[in-house]
N, C-alpha and C positions, 0 to 999 in steps of 0.2 A: 278192068283196070290192070295195067302192067306193073311189074315191080318198080320200074323207074318213076311211076307217077304216084306211088303210095306215099302217104305222109310220114311213114316210119315213126309213128308215135309210140307204139307198144306192140312188139311182136314176141310171142313166146313159142318155144319149141323144145322138144326133147327127143332123145333117141337112146336106144340100148344096142350095144354091140357086144356079143359074148366072147369070152376068152377062149383061147385054145384049150384043148383037153388037158386037165391037170393044173390049170392056172387059176388064180383068183383075180384076174385082171379085167373082169367085165367093166365096161365103161357105160355110164348113164348120165351124161351131162344134161342139165336143164338150163336153157338159154333164154335171156331177155335181150332184145335188140331194140334200140330206139335212138332218137335224136338226143344230143347232149343237152339241149334246152327244153327237154320234156321230162316226163315222169321217170323214164329209164335213166336219163342223165342225172336226175336228182338222187335216185337210188344209188347209182354208181358212185357219186361223190360222197354219199353217206357211208358207203362201205369202206371208205379209206380209213375209218377208225377200226382198229384191230379188236378182235374178240378172242379171248383166250381159247386156244385150241382150234380156232377157225381163222387162221391167218390168211388174209386176202393178199393176192399178189397180182401184179400186172402180168399179162402174157407177153413174154419176150422170147425172141428167137435165139438171142445170145445177148451178152452184155452190150448195152447201148443200141439194142435193136427192138424197141417197143413196137408192137404191131399196131396197125391201123385197120379198122377202127380200134381205138383204145379198148382193151379187153381186160377185165379183172376176173380172176379165178378164185373161187371160194370153196373149200372142202365142205361136203355135206356131213362128214363124220369128223369127230374131234381127233385132231392129230396130237397124240400124246408123247411121241418120241421123235428123236432126230431122224431115225430111219424112215418113218412115214413122211416127215417134213421134207426130207431130201428127195423122196419119190415124187411128192407133190410139186416141189420147186425145181425138179429136174425133168423127169420123163413126162409127167402130166402137163407141166407148164409148156414144155417144148412142143408136145403134140397139139395142145390147144392153139398155141401161136402159129404153128405151121398150118393148121386147119383154117384159121382165119385168113392167112395169106393165100392159101389155095382157093378160098372162096372169092377173094379179090381176083385172082388169076382167071378162074373159070366164069366170072361174071355174076356169081350168086349174090355177092355184095357189089353194088356199083362203085367203081373206083372214085367217081366224082363225089360220092357221099362219105368216103372213108374218114374224113376229118370232121364230119357232122354227126356221125353215129358213135355209139358206144355199145359194148356187149358185156353182160354179166353172165358168167358161166359157173354154175354150181356143179361141182364134180365129185364123184364117188371114188374113194380109194378103199378097197377092202383091207381092213387092218391086218389080215393074215399075210398080205404081200410083203411087208417089211421083214417078217420072220421066216418066210419061205426060202429055204436054201436053193430051191430050183426056180426061183422067180425069173421069168423071161421078160426082161425090160423091153425087148423089141415087140413082144406081144402087147405089153402094157401101152407102148407108144401106138401101135396099130389100132387097138380098140378105142383109145381116146381120140386119136386123129379121125378115124372113120366116124365115130359117134358124134363128135363135135361138128364135122362138116355136114352130117345128116341133120343134126338138130338145127343148125343155122338155116339150111335149105328149107326144112319144115317150118321153121318160124316165119321166114319171109314169104312162104307160099301158103301160109295158114293151113297147114296139114296137121292132123287129119281134118278134112272139111266137116262141117256140121252134118251134111248128108251122109258122109261115111260113118260118123259117130252114131247117128240115128239108125242107119242100116245094120250096124254091127252091135247094137245095144244088147241083144240077146244071143249073139253068136260068139262074142269074144269076152273072155274073163281075164281078170288080173292074174298075172303069173303066180302070185302068192295067195290066190283065192282058194282057201280051204274051208271057208265058212258058209258057202252056199251050195 
């Protein structure tokens, strides 16, 4: 089955791109992609209600430039101050939006389906970024852009495959695994 024949009901993907040395700008988006008339579309519409500290925002490239497929970004961590909210609604929002458009350009997302699909992107912002006097916003953009593109590609390609997961069950451990 090719990507163009998939029903696009529910595709999940994630990726991690690490920050440059000395930065806290690691990106770890978790992506859901699906049709607007399916379960992802229903979740997308439900996320329009705001939750304190987890402000959902459309991914826009600039004012009046909402991306297609419509994409909503939601922070995984509570945003407690304007500095973090500005990073989320600026650098991260821009990187996410550009990644979606780049996936249209390279064919990862079929252009013909751009108005039939929607994307939910849960994004991480390390709270230390807002207070870091040496914050490199270009690195924050880079990590979020690269990770979002990779997460979208993985979601639509169903990666990792079930066979990969089984083969790696005893070879790969969670990065934070200090209990086994």
